[in-house]
A tleap script that builds the chain and sets N, CA, C and O, in Angstrom:
source leaprc.protein.ff14SB
mol = sequence {
  NGLN LEU ARG LEU VAL GLU SER GLY GLY GLY
  LEU VAL GLN HIE GLY GLY SER LEU ARG LEU
  SER CYS THR ALA SER ASP VAL THR LEU ASP
  GLU TYR ALA ILE GLY TRP PHE ARG GLN ALA
  PRO GLY LYS GLU ARG GLU GLY VAL SER CYS
  ILE SER SER GLY GLY GLY SER THR PHE THR
  ALA ASP SER VAL LYS GLY ARG PHE THR ILE
  SER ARG ASP ASN ALA LYS ASN THR GLU TYR
  LEU ARG MET ASN SER LEU LYS PRO GLU ASP
  THR GLY VAL TYR TYR CYS ALA ALA GLU TYR
  LEU SER GLY CYS PRO ARG ARG ILE GLN MET
  ALA THR PHE ASP TYR TRP GLY GLN GLY THR
  GLN VAL THR VAL SER CSER
}
set mol.1.N position { -61.663 55.195 3.225 }
set mol.1.CA position { -62.933 55.553 2.916 }
set mol.1.C position { -63.189 54.710 1.497 }
set mol.1.O position { -62.893 55.374 0.503 }
set mol.2.N position { -63.718 53.277 1.207 }
set mol.2.CA position { -64.033 52.848 0.390 }
set mol.2.C position { -64.954 53.234 -0.683 }
set mol.2.O position { -66.087 52.864 -0.373 }
set mol.3.N position { -64.931 53.835 -1.834 }
set mol.3.CA position { -65.443 53.933 -2.634 }
set mol.3.C position { -65.715 53.412 -3.192 }
set mol.3.O position { -64.823 52.912 -3.878 }
set mol.4.N position { -67.485 52.873 -3.573 }
set mol.4.CA position { -68.008 51.894 -4.897 }
set mol.4.C position { -67.998 52.101 -5.895 }
set mol.4.O position { -68.250 53.304 -5.966 }
set mol.5.N position { -67.842 51.656 -7.007 }
set mol.5.CA position { -68.957 52.299 -8.354 }
set mol.5.C position { -69.684 51.308 -9.481 }
set mol.5.O position { -69.195 50.922 -10.543 }
set mol.6.N position { -70.694 51.082 -9.057 }
set mol.6.CA position { -71.616 50.202 -9.906 }
set mol.6.C position { -71.371 50.803 -11.433 }
set mol.6.O position { -71.125 51.982 -11.686 }
set mol.7.N position { -71.515 49.539 -12.554 }
set mol.7.CA position { -71.556 49.653 -13.939 }
set mol.7.C position { -72.558 48.662 -14.834 }
set mol.7.O position { -72.369 47.446 -14.818 }
set mol.8.N position { -73.633 49.259 -15.614 }
set mol.8.CA position { -73.151 47.863 -16.693 }
set mol.8.C position { -75.485 48.182 -16.082 }
set mol.8.O position { -76.327 47.422 -16.560 }
set mol.9.N position { -75.716 48.823 -15.535 }
set mol.9.CA position { -77.245 48.592 -15.727 }
set mol.9.C position { -77.636 49.542 -17.683 }
set mol.9.O position { -76.856 50.268 -18.299 }
set mol.10.N position { -78.837 49.179 -18.037 }
set mol.10.CA position { -79.153 49.961 -18.927 }
set mol.10.C position { -81.071 49.703 -18.977 }
set mol.10.O position { -81.918 49.575 -18.093 }
set mol.11.N position { -81.131 49.724 -20.810 }
set mol.11.CA position { -82.285 49.033 -21.122 }
set mol.11.C position { -82.339 47.875 -21.533 }
set mol.11.O position { -81.395 47.441 -22.193 }
set mol.12.N position { -83.147 47.293 -21.331 }
set mol.12.CA position { -83.150 45.694 -21.684 }
set mol.12.C position { -84.668 45.126 -21.626 }
set mol.12.O position { -85.387 45.438 -20.676 }
set mol.13.N position { -85.158 44.249 -22.709 }
set mol.13.CA position { -86.503 44.173 -23.243 }
set mol.13.C position { -86.763 42.588 -22.435 }
set mol.13.O position { -85.908 41.703 -22.467 }
set mol.14.N position { -87.835 42.474 -21.868 }
set mol.14.CA position { -88.298 40.941 -21.091 }
set mol.14.C position { -87.586 40.292 -21.917 }
set mol.14.O position { -87.401 40.572 -23.101 }
set mol.15.N position { -87.032 39.129 -21.134 }
set mol.15.CA position { -86.590 38.086 -21.229 }
set mol.15.C position { -84.785 38.300 -21.412 }
set mol.15.O position { -84.219 37.215 -21.546 }
set mol.16.N position { -83.946 39.391 -21.432 }
set mol.16.CA position { -82.528 39.774 -21.650 }
set mol.16.C position { -81.940 39.516 -20.273 }
set mol.16.O position { -82.065 39.144 -19.106 }
set mol.17.N position { -81.241 39.965 -21.225 }
set mol.17.CA position { -80.022 39.548 -19.478 }
set mol.17.C position { -78.750 40.801 -19.654 }
set mol.17.O position { -78.264 41.069 -20.752 }
set mol.18.N position { -78.291 41.560 -18.218 }
set mol.18.CA position { -77.726 41.960 -18.132 }
set mol.18.C position { -76.850 41.956 -17.165 }
set mol.18.O position { -77.205 41.543 -16.061 }
set mol.19.N position { -75.138 42.548 -17.439 }
set mol.19.CA position { -74.336 41.872 -16.480 }
set mol.19.C position { -73.738 43.305 -15.673 }
set mol.19.O position { -73.071 44.136 -16.289 }
set mol.20.N position { -74.107 43.466 -14.106 }
set mol.20.CA position { -73.675 44.319 -13.816 }
set mol.20.C position { -71.605 44.621 -12.421 }
set mol.20.O position { -71.113 43.970 -11.499 }
set mol.21.N position { -71.363 45.404 -12.869 }
set mol.21.CA position { -70.084 45.345 -12.211 }
set mol.21.C position { -70.420 46.087 -10.796 }
set mol.21.O position { -71.410 46.746 -10.480 }
set mol.22.N position { -69.310 45.767 -10.095 }
set mol.22.CA position { -69.199 46.951 -8.900 }
set mol.22.C position { -67.919 46.932 -8.525 }
set mol.22.O position { -67.882 46.165 -7.563 }
set mol.23.N position { -66.569 47.450 -8.795 }
set mol.23.CA position { -65.148 48.258 -8.719 }
set mol.23.C position { -65.013 48.759 -7.548 }
set mol.23.O position { -66.122 49.107 -7.143 }
set mol.24.N position { -64.286 48.946 -6.882 }
set mol.24.CA position { -63.180 49.908 -5.696 }
set mol.24.C position { -61.787 49.639 -6.310 }
set mol.24.O position { -61.325 48.710 -6.972 }
set mol.25.N position { -61.126 51.206 -5.676 }
set mol.25.CA position { -59.522 51.994 -5.711 }
set mol.25.C position { -59.375 51.364 -4.348 }
set mol.25.O position { -60.139 51.243 -3.390 }
set mol.26.N position { -57.661 50.872 -4.682 }
set mol.26.CA position { -57.250 51.196 -3.212 }
set mol.26.C position { -57.405 49.791 -1.631 }
set mol.26.O position { -56.770 49.592 -0.595 }
set mol.27.N position { -58.647 49.129 -2.331 }
set mol.27.CA position { -58.918 48.227 -1.389 }
set mol.27.C position { -58.781 46.680 -1.987 }
set mol.27.O position { -58.911 46.548 -3.204 }
set mol.28.N position { -58.595 45.838 -1.399 }
set mol.28.CA position { -59.262 44.340 -2.325 }
set mol.28.C position { -60.284 43.715 -2.012 }
set mol.28.O position { -60.180 42.902 -1.093 }
set mol.29.N position { -61.292 43.857 -2.526 }
set mol.29.CA position { -62.437 43.782 -2.084 }
set mol.29.C position { -62.611 42.251 -2.073 }
set mol.29.O position { -63.762 41.870 -1.859 }
set mol.30.N position { -61.549 41.184 -2.292 }
set mol.30.CA position { -62.300 40.189 -1.594 }
set mol.30.C position { -62.096 39.420 0.057 }
set mol.30.O position { -62.245 38.318 0.584 }
set mol.31.N position { -61.656 40.824 0.420 }
set mol.31.CA position { -61.678 40.687 1.616 }
set mol.31.C position { -63.132 41.282 2.433 }
set mol.31.O position { -63.557 40.770 3.469 }
set mol.32.N position { -63.579 42.098 1.950 }
set mol.32.CA position { -64.621 41.930 2.123 }
set mol.32.C position { -66.410 41.435 0.795 }
set mol.32.O position { -66.652 41.235 -0.395 }
set mol.33.N position { -67.274 41.494 2.421 }
set mol.33.CA position { -68.549 41.097 1.622 }
set mol.33.C position { -69.028 41.661 0.705 }
set mol.33.O position { -68.612 42.803 0.507 }
set mol.34.N position { -70.017 41.146 -0.165 }
set mol.34.CA position { -70.895 41.856 -0.981 }
set mol.34.C position { -72.019 41.853 -1.404 }
set mol.34.O position { -72.469 41.007 -2.176 }
set mol.35.N position { -72.635 42.833 -0.934 }
set mol.35.CA position { -74.265 42.357 -1.395 }
set mol.35.C position { -75.003 43.838 -2.737 }
set mol.35.O position { -74.764 44.994 -3.087 }
set mol.36.N position { -75.908 42.761 -2.995 }
set mol.36.CA position { -76.523 43.747 -4.015 }
set mol.36.C position { -77.691 43.652 -3.801 }
set mol.36.O position { -78.463 42.805 -3.352 }
set mol.37.N position { -77.750 45.158 -4.383 }
set mol.37.CA position { -79.406 45.410 -3.749 }
set mol.37.C position { -80.112 46.080 -4.631 }
set mol.37.O position { -79.674 46.470 -5.713 }
set mol.38.N position { -81.190 46.241 -4.229 }
set mol.38.CA position { -82.064 46.745 -5.719 }
set mol.38.C position { -83.596 47.970 -5.084 }
set mol.38.O position { -84.421 47.627 -4.238 }
set mol.39.N position { -83.575 49.008 -5.622 }
set mol.39.CA position { -84.569 49.837 -6.045 }
set mol.39.C position { -85.590 50.154 -6.141 }
set mol.39.O position { -85.586 51.384 -6.116 }
set mol.40.N position { -86.845 49.674 -6.277 }
set mol.40.CA position { -87.897 49.651 -7.228 }
set mol.40.C position { -88.431 51.147 -6.973 }
set mol.40.O position { -88.664 51.520 -5.823 }
set mol.41.N position { -88.681 52.279 -8.461 }
set mol.41.CA position { -89.574 53.747 -7.309 }
set mol.41.C position { -91.122 53.789 -6.831 }
set mol.41.O position { -92.206 53.789 -7.415 }
set mol.42.N position { -90.848 53.813 -5.964 }
set mol.42.CA position { -91.749 53.837 -4.281 }
set mol.42.C position { -91.381 52.926 -3.440 }
set mol.42.O position { -91.993 52.947 -2.373 }
set mol.43.N position { -90.451 52.002 -3.586 }
set mol.43.CA position { -90.567 51.171 -2.789 }
set mol.43.C position { -89.151 50.918 -2.165 }
set mol.43.O position { -88.178 51.538 -2.594 }
set mol.44.N position { -88.983 49.548 -0.643 }
set mol.44.CA position { -87.398 49.817 0.045 }
set mol.44.C position { -86.716 49.083 -0.810 }
set mol.44.O position { -87.127 48.366 -1.722 }
set mol.45.N position { -85.293 49.385 -0.334 }
set mol.45.CA position { -84.145 48.841 -0.987 }
set mol.45.C position { -84.449 47.346 -1.132 }
set mol.45.O position { -84.284 47.259 0.085 }
set mol.46.N position { -84.663 46.420 -1.396 }
set mol.46.CA position { -84.352 44.605 -1.367 }
set mol.46.C position { -83.450 44.685 -1.562 }
set mol.46.O position { -82.990 45.354 -2.487 }
set mol.47.N position { -82.600 43.799 -0.483 }
set mol.47.CA position { -81.627 42.673 -1.211 }
set mol.47.C position { -81.545 41.524 -1.663 }
set mol.47.O position { -82.441 40.693 -1.513 }
set mol.48.N position { -80.472 41.308 -2.275 }
set mol.48.CA position { -80.666 40.460 -3.827 }
set mol.48.C position { -79.680 38.999 -4.312 }
set mol.48.O position { -79.816 37.905 -4.858 }
set mol.49.N position { -78.531 39.962 -3.616 }
set mol.49.CA position { -77.662 38.937 -3.624 }
set mol.49.C position { -76.409 39.394 -2.800 }
set mol.49.O position { -75.968 40.532 -2.640 }
set mol.50.N position { -75.804 37.778 -2.158 }
set mol.50.CA position { -74.915 37.996 -1.035 }
set mol.50.C position { -73.482 37.632 -1.523 }
set mol.50.O position { -73.656 36.476 -1.908 }
set mol.51.N position { -72.196 37.917 -1.735 }
set mol.51.CA position { -70.938 36.935 -1.576 }
set mol.51.C position { -70.396 37.207 -0.329 }
set mol.51.O position { -71.060 37.781 0.534 }
set mol.52.N position { -69.195 36.831 -0.144 }
set mol.52.CA position { -69.043 36.367 1.554 }
set mol.52.C position { -67.492 37.134 1.362 }
set mol.52.O position { -67.142 37.515 0.245 }
set mol.53.N position { -66.525 37.331 2.694 }
set mol.53.CA position { -65.644 37.759 2.077 }
set mol.53.C position { -64.602 37.282 1.820 }
set mol.53.O position { -63.967 37.273 2.875 }
set mol.54.N position { -63.830 36.732 0.783 }
set mol.54.CA position { -63.363 35.300 0.204 }
set mol.54.C position { -63.791 34.328 -0.689 }
set mol.54.O position { -63.214 33.337 -1.136 }
set mol.55.N position { -65.092 34.858 -0.903 }
set mol.55.CA position { -65.795 34.244 -1.697 }
set mol.55.C position { -66.411 33.014 -1.374 }
set mol.55.O position { -67.212 32.545 -2.183 }
set mol.56.N position { -66.141 32.353 -0.213 }
set mol.56.CA position { -66.244 31.311 0.395 }
set mol.56.C position { -67.795 31.001 0.571 }
set mol.56.O position { -68.046 29.804 0.704 }
set mol.57.N position { -68.789 31.799 0.593 }
set mol.57.CA position { -70.839 31.377 0.652 }
set mol.57.C position { -71.092 32.371 -0.342 }
set mol.57.O position { -70.459 33.426 -0.296 }
set mol.58.N position { -71.656 32.233 -0.937 }
set mol.58.CA position { -72.696 32.949 -1.850 }
set mol.58.C position { -74.924 32.636 -1.154 }
set mol.58.O position { -75.552 31.647 -0.777 }
set mol.59.N position { -75.225 33.916 -1.326 }
set mol.59.CA position { -76.924 33.731 -1.143 }
set mol.59.C position { -77.074 34.412 -2.118 }
set mol.59.O position { -76.278 35.151 -2.696 }
set mol.60.N position { -78.669 34.042 -2.430 }
set mol.60.CA position { -79.770 35.223 -3.220 }
set mol.60.C position { -80.619 34.510 -3.047 }
set mol.60.O position { -80.875 33.307 -2.981 }
set mol.61.N position { -81.384 36.198 -2.923 }
set mol.61.CA position { -83.077 36.379 -2.542 }
set mol.61.C position { -84.047 34.987 -3.493 }
set mol.61.O position { -83.672 34.548 -4.579 }
set mol.62.N position { -84.791 34.707 -3.053 }
set mol.62.CA position { -86.033 33.526 -3.987 }
set mol.62.C position { -86.448 34.542 -4.638 }
set mol.62.O position { -86.686 33.949 -5.690 }
set mol.63.N position { -86.734 35.646 -4.856 }
set mol.63.CA position { -87.572 36.276 -5.427 }
set mol.63.C position { -86.359 36.033 -6.855 }
set mol.63.O position { -86.785 35.307 -7.754 }
set mol.64.N position { -84.956 36.606 -7.033 }
set mol.64.CA position { -84.387 35.917 -8.312 }
set mol.64.C position { -83.888 34.507 -8.576 }
set mol.64.O position { -83.593 34.255 -9.744 }
set mol.65.N position { -83.793 33.846 -7.946 }
set mol.65.CA position { -82.864 33.013 -7.797 }
set mol.65.C position { -83.164 32.364 -8.350 }
set mol.65.O position { -84.345 32.037 -8.234 }
set mol.66.N position { -82.264 31.652 -9.426 }
set mol.66.CA position { -82.021 30.871 -11.177 }
set mol.66.C position { -82.094 31.741 -12.094 }
set mol.66.O position { -82.160 31.237 -13.215 }
set mol.67.N position { -82.106 32.649 -12.071 }
set mol.67.CA position { -81.908 33.984 -12.732 }
set mol.67.C position { -80.634 34.696 -12.999 }
set mol.67.O position { -79.874 34.761 -13.965 }
set mol.68.N position { -80.679 35.420 -11.312 }
set mol.68.CA position { -79.386 36.381 -11.657 }
set mol.68.C position { -78.203 35.555 -10.591 }
set mol.68.O position { -78.831 34.648 -10.045 }
set mol.69.N position { -77.092 35.550 -10.225 }
set mol.69.CA position { -75.537 34.432 -9.855 }
set mol.69.C position { -74.756 36.051 -9.918 }
set mol.69.O position { -74.727 37.027 -10.668 }
set mol.70.N position { -74.237 35.648 -8.754 }
set mol.70.CA position { -73.417 36.845 -8.068 }
set mol.70.C position { -71.639 35.875 -8.558 }
set mol.70.O position { -71.309 34.690 -8.605 }
set mol.71.N position { -71.036 37.000 -8.789 }
set mol.71.CA position { -69.422 36.463 -8.972 }
set mol.71.C position { -68.393 37.472 -8.856 }
set mol.71.O position { -68.786 38.638 -8.890 }
set mol.72.N position { -67.335 37.289 -8.746 }
set mol.72.CA position { -66.319 37.125 -8.011 }
set mol.72.C position { -65.142 37.444 -9.223 }
set mol.72.O position { -65.235 36.528 -10.040 }
set mol.73.N position { -63.906 38.556 -9.701 }
set mol.73.CA position { -62.965 38.449 -10.098 }
set mol.73.C position { -62.099 39.212 -9.600 }
set mol.73.O position { -61.812 40.395 -9.777 }
set mol.74.N position { -61.684 38.347 -8.909 }
set mol.74.CA position { -60.384 38.584 -8.223 }
set mol.74.C position { -58.910 39.190 -8.830 }
set mol.74.O position { -58.020 39.719 -8.165 }
set mol.75.N position { -58.921 39.041 -9.735 }
set mol.75.CA position { -57.890 39.500 -10.609 }
set mol.75.C position { -57.953 40.678 -11.172 }
set mol.75.O position { -56.973 41.358 -11.476 }
set mol.76.N position { -59.295 41.022 -11.362 }
set mol.76.CA position { -59.341 42.815 -11.918 }
set mol.76.C position { -60.357 42.821 -11.056 }
set mol.76.O position { -61.426 42.518 -11.587 }
set mol.77.N position { -60.414 43.083 -9.795 }
set mol.77.CA position { -60.886 43.593 -8.488 }
set mol.77.C position { -62.246 43.583 -8.652 }
set mol.77.O position { -62.709 44.714 -8.504 }
set mol.78.N position { -63.050 42.763 -8.894 }
set mol.78.CA position { -64.226 42.798 -9.670 }
set mol.78.C position { -65.342 42.476 -9.226 }
set mol.78.O position { -65.431 41.248 -9.223 }
set mol.79.N position { -66.848 43.294 -8.594 }
set mol.79.CA position { -67.458 41.560 -8.189 }
set mol.79.C position { -68.871 42.005 -9.481 }
set mol.79.O position { -69.153 43.075 -10.020 }
set mol.80.N position { -69.603 40.345 -9.607 }
set mol.80.CA position { -70.492 41.028 -11.105 }
set mol.80.C position { -71.744 40.777 -10.858 }
set mol.80.O position { -71.759 40.080 -9.844 }
set mol.81.N position { -72.712 40.946 -11.198 }
set mol.81.CA position { -74.353 40.160 -11.272 }
set mol.81.C position { -74.342 39.712 -12.272 }
set mol.81.O position { -73.148 39.827 -12.548 }
set mol.82.N position { -74.767 39.277 -13.051 }
set mol.82.CA position { -74.981 38.722 -13.944 }
set mol.82.C position { -77.010 38.161 -13.628 }
set mol.82.O position { -77.657 37.472 -12.839 }
set mol.83.N position { -77.189 38.844 -14.592 }
set mol.83.CA position { -79.068 39.094 -14.866 }
set mol.83.C position { -79.477 38.481 -15.968 }
set mol.83.O position { -79.286 38.890 -17.113 }
set mol.84.N position { -80.245 37.147 -15.541 }
set mol.84.CA position { -80.909 36.432 -17.186 }
set mol.84.C position { -82.001 36.597 -16.792 }
set mol.84.O position { -82.105 36.913 -15.607 }
set mol.85.N position { -83.169 36.463 -17.561 }
set mol.85.CA position { -84.931 36.140 -17.916 }
set mol.85.C position { -85.281 37.048 -17.362 }
set mol.85.O position { -85.943 36.801 -16.354 }
set mol.86.N position { -84.981 38.903 -17.786 }
set mol.86.CA position { -84.836 39.703 -17.271 }
set mol.86.C position { -86.805 40.108 -16.923 }
set mol.86.O position { -87.318 40.582 -17.937 }
set mol.87.N position { -87.515 40.011 -16.073 }
set mol.87.CA position { -88.890 40.620 -15.810 }
set mol.87.C position { -88.956 42.435 -16.042 }
set mol.87.O position { -88.032 43.229 -16.223 }
set mol.88.N position { -90.532 42.673 -15.942 }
set mol.88.CA position { -90.359 43.851 -15.523 }
set mol.88.C position { -90.215 44.300 -14.589 }
set mol.88.O position { -89.805 45.443 -14.390 }
set mol.89.N position { -90.774 42.841 -13.144 }
set mol.89.CA position { -90.844 43.712 -11.795 }
set mol.89.C position { -89.321 43.008 -11.281 }
set mol.89.O position { -89.092 42.199 -10.382 }
set mol.90.N position { -88.413 43.685 -12.255 }
set mol.90.CA position { -86.723 43.653 -11.919 }
set mol.90.C position { -85.994 45.083 -12.124 }
set mol.90.O position { -84.814 45.342 -11.886 }
set mol.91.N position { -87.154 46.081 -12.704 }
set mol.91.CA position { -86.474 47.456 -12.842 }
set mol.91.C position { -86.675 48.228 -11.630 }
set mol.91.O position { -87.788 48.295 -11.108 }
set mol.92.N position { -85.023 49.177 -10.862 }
set mol.92.CA position { -85.416 49.376 -10.108 }
set mol.92.C position { -83.371 50.195 -10.141 }
set mol.92.O position { -83.219 50.191 -11.362 }
set mol.93.N position { -82.883 50.403 -9.934 }
set mol.93.CA position { -81.198 51.179 -9.380 }
set mol.93.C position { -81.290 49.808 -8.525 }
set mol.93.O position { -82.093 49.477 -7.653 }
set mol.94.N position { -79.887 48.945 -9.233 }
set mol.94.CA position { -78.669 48.516 -8.007 }
set mol.94.C position { -77.584 48.838 -7.577 }
set mol.94.O position { -77.136 49.738 -8.287 }
set mol.95.N position { -76.981 48.603 -6.858 }
set mol.95.CA position { -76.635 49.763 -5.682 }
set mol.95.C position { -75.982 47.979 -5.260 }
set mol.95.O position { -76.620 46.926 -5.259 }
set mol.96.N position { -74.196 48.271 -4.871 }
set mol.96.CA position { -73.996 47.194 -4.458 }
set mol.96.C position { -73.212 47.743 -2.983 }
set mol.96.O position { -72.595 48.803 -2.881 }
set mol.97.N position { -73.354 47.027 -2.217 }
set mol.97.CA position { -72.530 47.348 -0.279 }
set mol.97.C position { -71.198 46.526 -0.453 }
set mol.97.O position { -70.987 45.618 -1.257 }
set mol.98.N position { -70.290 47.097 0.560 }
set mol.98.CA position { -68.921 45.980 0.982 }
set mol.98.C position { -69.560 46.397 2.349 }
set mol.98.O position { -70.433 47.249 2.512 }
set mol.99.N position { -68.894 45.557 3.379 }
set mol.99.CA position { -68.913 44.670 4.465 }
set mol.99.C position { -67.444 44.533 4.465 }
set mol.99.O position { -66.844 44.176 3.452 }
set mol.100.N position { -66.704 44.878 5.852 }
set mol.100.CA position { -64.821 44.414 5.411 }
set mol.100.C position { -65.331 42.747 6.262 }
set mol.100.O position { -66.327 42.587 6.967 }
set mol.101.N position { -64.523 41.941 5.980 }
set mol.101.CA position { -64.463 40.303 6.477 }
set mol.101.C position { -65.582 40.095 7.426 }
set mol.101.O position { -65.698 40.309 8.632 }
set mol.102.N position { -66.430 39.577 6.449 }
set mol.102.CA position { -68.013 39.592 7.196 }
set mol.102.C position { -68.335 38.424 6.098 }
set mol.102.O position { -67.697 38.015 5.127 }
set mol.103.N position { -69.378 38.124 6.566 }
set mol.103.CA position { -69.671 36.794 5.625 }
set mol.103.C position { -71.468 37.157 5.363 }
set mol.103.O position { -72.047 38.180 5.727 }
set mol.104.N position { -72.007 36.099 4.707 }
set mol.104.CA position { -73.099 37.016 3.695 }
set mol.104.C position { -75.059 36.051 4.642 }
set mol.104.O position { -75.547 34.934 4.470 }
set mol.105.N position { -75.574 37.403 5.637 }
set mol.105.CA position { -76.744 36.691 5.814 }
set mol.105.C position { -77.889 35.598 5.035 }
set mol.105.O position { -78.109 35.112 3.925 }
set mol.106.N position { -78.236 35.590 5.927 }
set mol.106.CA position { -79.803 34.617 5.543 }
set mol.106.C position { -80.305 35.221 4.370 }
set mol.106.O position { -80.590 34.971 3.199 }
set mol.107.N position { -80.275 36.659 5.694 }
set mol.107.CA position { -81.215 37.606 5.114 }
set mol.107.C position { -81.006 39.305 4.427 }
set mol.107.O position { -81.426 40.308 5.003 }
set mol.108.N position { -80.336 39.314 3.217 }
set mol.108.CA position { -79.211 40.579 3.156 }
set mol.108.C position { -79.575 41.647 3.486 }
set mol.108.O position { -80.165 42.312 2.635 }
set mol.109.N position { -79.348 42.274 4.956 }
set mol.109.CA position { -80.388 43.701 5.055 }
set mol.109.C position { -79.140 44.876 4.643 }
set mol.109.O position { -78.034 44.597 4.180 }
set mol.110.N position { -79.496 45.797 4.854 }
set mol.110.CA position { -78.823 46.898 4.684 }
set mol.110.C position { -78.105 47.206 5.669 }
set mol.110.O position { -77.015 47.700 5.379 }
set mol.111.N position { -78.429 47.040 7.117 }
set mol.111.CA position { -77.774 47.766 7.923 }
set mol.111.C position { -76.232 46.679 7.568 }
set mol.111.O position { -75.066 47.070 7.528 }
set mol.112.N position { -76.563 45.782 7.430 }
set mol.112.CA position { -74.819 44.664 7.291 }
set mol.112.C position { -73.427 45.278 6.728 }
set mol.112.O position { -72.235 45.014 6.887 }
set mol.113.N position { -74.069 46.094 6.094 }
set mol.113.CA position { -73.148 46.692 4.994 }
set mol.113.C position { -72.457 48.644 5.625 }
set mol.113.O position { -72.999 49.589 6.198 }
set mol.114.N position { -71.414 48.442 5.219 }
set mol.114.CA position { -71.093 49.681 5.482 }
set mol.114.C position { -71.118 50.869 4.325 }
set mol.114.O position { -71.583 52.008 4.275 }
set mol.115.N position { -70.467 50.118 3.534 }
set mol.115.CA position { -70.478 51.086 2.288 }
set mol.115.C position { -71.000 50.741 1.687 }
set mol.115.O position { -71.523 49.645 1.885 }
set mol.116.N position { -71.305 51.773 0.025 }
set mol.116.CA position { -72.329 51.499 -1.155 }
set mol.116.C position { -72.137 52.761 -1.675 }
set mol.116.O position { -71.974 53.927 -1.314 }
set mol.117.N position { -72.272 51.633 -3.303 }
set mol.117.CA position { -71.963 52.856 -4.318 }
set mol.117.C position { -72.488 53.550 -4.625 }
set mol.117.O position { -72.872 54.135 -3.612 }
set mol.118.N position { -73.104 54.303 -5.979 }
set mol.118.CA position { -74.172 55.806 -5.523 }
set mol.118.C position { -75.821 55.098 -6.855 }
set mol.118.O position { -76.903 55.611 -7.143 }
set mol.119.N position { -75.045 53.570 -7.341 }
set mol.119.CA position { -76.054 52.885 -8.329 }
set mol.119.C position { -76.142 52.683 -9.458 }
set mol.119.O position { -75.524 53.528 -10.106 }
set mol.120.N position { -76.548 52.065 -9.952 }
set mol.120.CA position { -76.644 51.975 -11.815 }
set mol.120.C position { -78.664 51.126 -12.021 }
set mol.120.O position { -79.238 50.137 -11.566 }
set mol.121.N position { -79.027 52.278 -12.957 }
set mol.121.CA position { -80.686 51.835 -13.418 }
set mol.121.C position { -80.866 51.142 -14.283 }
set mol.121.O position { -80.334 51.483 -15.339 }
set mol.122.N position { -81.660 49.890 -14.282 }
set mol.122.CA position { -81.945 48.714 -14.791 }
set mol.122.C position { -83.610 49.100 -15.195 }
set mol.122.O position { -84.441 49.261 -14.301 }
set mol.123.N position { -83.909 49.203 -16.441 }
set mol.123.CA position { -84.859 49.377 -16.942 }
set mol.123.C position { -85.443 47.695 -17.768 }
set mol.123.O position { -84.716 46.967 -18.445 }
set mol.124.N position { -86.595 47.501 -17.509 }
set mol.124.CA position { -86.775 46.576 -18.255 }
set mol.124.C position { -87.692 46.282 -18.971 }
set mol.124.O position { -88.570 45.684 -18.350 }
set mol.125.N position { -87.918 46.441 -20.101 }
set mol.125.CA position { -89.113 46.966 -21.083 }
set mol.125.C position { -90.217 45.848 -21.057 }
set mol.125.O position { -89.765 44.713 -20.903 }
set mol.126.N position { -92.549 46.036 -21.266 }
set mol.126.CA position { -92.525 44.657 -21.220 }
set mol.126.C position { -92.579 44.226 -22.854 }
set mol.126.O position { -92.572 43.039 -23.180 }
savepdb mol mol.pdb
quit
């Protein structure tokens, strides 16, 4: 069973930056498509960004395009979500998810991914 662990969340001021990490043991994450999702209180979980297995393609939602960047470090077996110019509406729990040998659909949906982390809280103060 693939176990994903997110880290890097925290409290940051409007306009600040954070970098989230997603790691896993005993698997090669480059073999998985990785999606980042977020869920604000009282709202549905939203797909934010995705990188395909092999890293050949990425996709980022319009709501964060130009501010968030997904990347992969194969040497560290770690996925990252770099978040710049953070806004209060970016507040929520951020999750990484994985799907074996998959691409990234244009619309990042929960149903694409079989494996999920526990999430990390991001709070952006105004």
